[in-house]
N, C-alpha and C positions, 0 to 999 in steps of 0.2 A: 194786847198788853206789852206797854212795854221791857226791852229784851233787861235779862238777867245783869245786873252790875259783876263787873269782871273784879275778882279780887287783885288785891296788888303784890304783887310777887314782892318775898321777902328776900335779904341780903342775902341770907341761910340759904338760900333755894338757886338763889341768881350765883354763886359760888358752886353749891353742889349741881347745876348743870352743865359745868363742865365749858359756857362756851369762848370756841374758837374766833369769834370774830373779834378785829385790830378795832382797840379804841371803843368798844359796846362796856356803855354803863347803866347802871341800875338811878334813874334820877326817878323820884318819888312813886317809887314800884312798879316803874313802864321800864321797860328794854328799850334804850337807846344805841341805837348803833350810827356814827356817821353816813351819808351816803357813796363818801369816798377820802383815798385819807389826806392827810392834813398835805397845804398848797408847798410849794418850793419855798416862797415865803418864809411861811408860819414855819418851816422846817429849819431855814441860817436863822432868824430868829433867837430859834432852843439851842440851835449850836452858838452862835455869838455869844449866850448870857453865860453857857456852858464853861468855854472860853474867859470868859471876865473874870468867873469866878475862880477856875483853873491858874490863870497869871496873878493875880492879887498875891501879893505876897504874904502871909503871915495871914491867909483867909482861911478861918475854923471852918470844919463843918463838911459837909460834904453837897453838890449839888445832884439830885438823879436823876435822870430821866423817868418815864411812866411806869406809874405802879395801881395797881388797884387798892384804893385806899376803903373801907368801911366807914359809912359816914354814921351813920345808925341805921335800924332794922329796914328802912326801904331805901336806902340810899347807899353805890358803892361808886364815884367817881374814878377817874384817870386824871390826873393834874399832868399837866409836859413838862414841868419836876416841881420836886421838890426837895428844901432844907433842910437840914437834919444837922443838931451839933455833932460835935467831935464824941464819942462815947455813947452815943445812939446803937442799943440794941434792936439790930435791922438781921434781920436773917436772912443770908444768901441764898437758900434754898429754898425761900416760898415764896408767891407770887402774890401774897394778899400784903399791904403796909402794914402793921401791925400798930405801929403809934403815930401819934397825932402830931402833924408835921409843927413845927412853928412858923413857917412860911412856904407858904403855893401859889405856884406862878403857872395863871394860865393864859394864852395865845389867842388870840380868837380867833375861831373861825366860821364864816358864814353860816355853816349848817349846823354851829354848835355855837355861835354870839348867845344868845337870847338865853340856853341854859349859864354858860359862864359869867353871863353878867346878871341872874336873876338866881334861880333856884342853889347852881351850884356857889357861888361867891356864899350867899345867906346858912346853906347846910356846913361852907367850910369852919363860919366862924363861930357858928354855933357848937357844931364840934369840938374847937379848942386851939382852932389853927390861929397863931396871935397878928401874922398879916398876913393878906391877896394881892399878889399884883395878876394886874389884869392888863395886860400887853397890847393895843392898838396898833396893829401893824399898818394897815390902812392912814390912821391919825397922823403916826408915828409919835404916841404918848404912853406913855406907862400910868396907870391909877393904883394910888396904894390903898386900900381897905386894910382899918384895923382895928383890935377885938376891940378897944374903947371911943369904939364909933364915928369918929376920924378918919378923913378921907382927902392925900392930897393926888394932886397932878404935876408929872414929868413929861419935862419934852430934852431935855441933855443932859440932865443927871440923875443919878435917884442914888438914894447909902439908906442902909438899915440899921437901928443901935440891936436887931437879933445876929447882926454879921459884922464884928468893928474892921474897921479897915477896907470893907468891899467897897467901895464907889463903880457904881458901873456910868459908862458913858454910853452912853446911849445913840452919841453921831454911830459910833461904833455898832451896836444890836441894830439899828434900822437901818443899816448897810444898804444898798441898793445897786 
């Protein structure tokens, strides 16, 4: 007799379990926990992006560090960064992102690469995210996936109509 199929965990069960593991996510009903924290290169790329946004004169909105994001009933993702426009309602006391951000940024790591490029990218776009930036620090390139189905690859600079005036110099982001 074959083993009984396990039920998928729901997002509600994920949050009710108060899982305290760093970077734990729910992907298609399965609890996914990276084997280790992100590498220093990953974190430096995140830091450079935050600084690029902060330094940009007239940059609007906020670029925010990882936060649990309920995507649907069986998916809770933790983007490396996400951007929201000025005036967005964010609850400072909550650990769950209560809105769909227009821009999500994922920096690839060996242990989560296949999730970031596959299910998470699709899930973000299906949930209403307008742009998903996938950053490959090994290849020094940034790929923008848009809700309209277009994709573009950037190796020198990247800008988005979502954040007028914010032009990211990728040489700074990928500095070693």
